[in-house]
Every structure is written in C-alpha cells, then in structure tokens.
C-alpha positions in Angstrom: 23.1 8.5 9.2 21.1 7.6 6.2 18.0 5.5 6.7 17.9 2.2 4.8 14.4 0.9 4.1 13.6 -2.7 3.5 10.5 -4.2 1.9 9.3 -7.6 3.1 6.2 -9.7 3.3 4.0 -8.9 6.3 2.9 -11.5 8.8 0.2 -11.6 11.5 2.5 -9.9 14.0 2.5 -6.7 11.8 -1.3 -6.3 11.7 -1.5 -4.0 14.8 1.0 -1.6 13.1 -1.1 -1.8 9.8 -4.2 -0.8 11.8 -2.3 2.2 13.3 -1.3 3.5 9.9 -4.8 2.9 8.5 -6.2 5.0 11.3 -3.8 7.8 10.5 -4.4 7.7 6.8 -8.1 7.1 6.2 -11.4 8.7 7.2 -13.6 6.6 9.5 -15.9 5.5 6.6 -13.0 3.9 4.7 -11.3 2.0 7.6 -11.6 -1.7 7.5 -11.7 -4.2 10.3 -8.4 -6.0 11.3 -10.0 -9.3 10.3 -10.2 -8.2 6.7 -6.4 -7.6 6.6 -5.7 -10.9 8.5 -7.9 -12.8 6.0 -6.2 -11.3 3.0 -2.8 -12.1 4.5 -3.9 -15.7 5.1 -5.4 -16.2 1.6 -2.7 -14.4 -0.5 0.4 -13.7 1.6 2.6 -13.2 -1.4 0.6 -10.0 -2.2 1.0 -8.4 1.3 4.1 -6.5 2.2 5.4 -3.6 4.1 8.3 -1.2 4.0 10.3 -1.0 7.2 12.6 1.5 8.8 14.5 -0.9 11.0 11.7 -2.6 13.0 9.2 0.2 12.3 6.5 -0.3 9.7 6.6 2.8 7.5 3.9 1.7 5.0 2.1 -1.3 3.7 0.4 -2.7 0.6 -2.3 -5.4 0.5 -3.2 -7.0 -2.8 -4.9 -10.1 -4.0 -6.3 -11.7 -7.2 -9.7 -10.5 -8.2 -12.1 -10.3 -11.2 -11.8 -7.5 -13.8 -14.4 -4.8 -13.5 -15.5 -6.0 -10.0 -15.1 -3.9 -6.8 -14.4 -5.8 -3.5 -16.8 -4.2 -1.0 -15.3 -2.6 2.1 -15.1 -5.0 5.1 -15.9 -8.0 3.0 -14.2 -11.4 3.1 -12.0 -12.5 0.2 -12.8 -15.8 -1.5 -10.6 -17.0 -4.4 -12.4 -19.2 -6.9 -9.6 -19.7 -9.5 -11.4 -17.4 -12.0 -9.5 -14.3 -10.9 -7.9 -12.4 -13.8 -6.2 -9.3 -12.4 -4.3 -8.3 -9.3 -6.3 -5.9 -7.1 -4.5 -3.4 -5.1 -6.7 -3.6 -2.0 -5.0 -1.0 0.1 -1.7 1.0 0.3 -0.8 3.5 3.0 2.3 5.3 4.1 2.7 6.6 7.7 2.6 10.4 7.7 6.1 10.4 9.3 7.5 8.7 6.1 5.7 10.5 3.3 7.7 12.0 0.5 10.5 9.5 0.7 9.6 7.4 -2.3 8.2 4.5 -0.2 5.0 4.2 -2.2 7.0 3.7 -5.3 9.0 0.9 -3.6 5.8 -0.9 -2.5 4.2 -0.4 -5.9 7.2 -1.9 -7.7 6.9 -5.0 -5.5 3.2 -5.1 -6.3 4.0 -5.1 -10.1 6.7 -7.7 -9.7 4.1 -9.9 -7.9 1.5 -9.3 -10.6 3.9 -10.2 -13.4 5.2 -13.2 -11.5 1.8 -14.8 -11.3 1.0 -13.9 -14.9 -1.6 -11.1 -14.6 -1.5 -8.5 -17.4 -3.5 -5.9 -15.6 -4.0 -4.4 -12.2 -7.1 -2.7 -10.6 -7.8 -0.5 -7.6 -10.3 1.9 -6.2 -8.8 5.4 -5.7 -10.2 7.1 -2.6 -9.7 10.4 -0.8 -8.9 12.3 -4.1 -6.0 10.0 -5.0 -6.8 9.4 -8.7 -4.1 11.8 -9.8 -1.5 10.0 -7.6 -2.5 6.6 -9.1 -2.4 8.1 -12.6 1.4 8.7 -12.1 1.7 4.9 -11.7 -0.2 4.2 -15.0 -3.7 3.8 -13.7 -6.6 5.2 -15.7 -10.2 5.8 -14.5 -12.9 3.4 -15.6 -16.2 5.2 -15.4 -18.2 2.0 -16.3 -17.5 0.3 -13.0 -19.4 1.6 -10.0 -17.2 2.2 -6.9 -19.9 4.1 -4.9 -19.4 2.0 -1.8 -16.0 3.8 -1.4 -17.1 7.4 -0.5 -16.5 9.0 -3.9 -14.0 6.4 -5.0 -13.0 5.8 -8.6 -12.4 2.4 -10.1 -9.0 2.5 -11.9 -7.2 0.0 -14.2 -3.7 -0.4 -15.4 -2.2 -2.6 -18.1 1.4 -3.9 -17.9 2.3 -1.9 -21.1 1.6 1.3 -19.2 5.2 1.5 -17.9 
C-alpha cells in the first residue's frame, strides 16, 4: 500500500513529536528548548506546519517574519514589531525514517506559499550541519556579510522569490 502524506499546521499537541525529531536530527549544541517552539507556534501559527504519515509526524517546519540580515539567536524568544520584512525559516527537520521521500520539498513549498501569501519577497535561514548545498537546491545563496557564528559553523542564507 502506498503511503499518503499530508501537510497541516501544527498545534501544541504536536510539540513532543517535534522535540523527538529535533533530538534525532541535530547535535546537542543546536537543539532548542520546547518553549521556543511553543512560542513561535503561538506568535505565528500560519508559518508552522508538519508533514504526517497518518498520525505520525514525519517532519516539521517552523518559520516566522523577521528582519533582513538579522539572525535570531538560538533559544531566544520571538517578538514581532511590525517591521519584519522577510520570512525566516527557523527550523526544518525530517525524521530519519522518512528521509529521501521528498517531504522536505513539500514542507518548503508550503513555506513559500506562506511567504508569498503575506507579501514577503525574500526568505532567510541559517544553514547548519553542512546543509548549505541542500538549501542551495531550493534557491538560497550564502550571504557572507551576516554573522551566524552562534550556530556552530552556520551560514546565513537568503533567497528571493525570483529564484524559482
């Protein structure tokens, strides 16, 4: 039987599963506290979604509005001021059991839809754990003028809607 995956917005009941995937995917120095995820979900729920295999969370993506050329520090709270001018891809992770199935692309497409729906012309992220090449396939380019040193050899990357 073929698996049918569904993408939907996450809610507070999903956070424990988010934390389990984060623990599998990230080194200890890049893991964030559950309260960071809950706060992003509460502040900008339209930018927080997961891909599901039935009731099982296979992957997630957390995003939120942020300022161009700014890096949100790890484990920091999110405060929206109304001055935000890009959509920041805060975190995306796929459970090891579901890698190679195109789920990252499905989450990323939803992220782009959200960005365009709210009128942002660009997206930003910090690539960690040697993922810059992966993000390059989605149109992101490294910006060496922004310091992402708080992310264990992370690279600040940017993307304009015209990239796809």
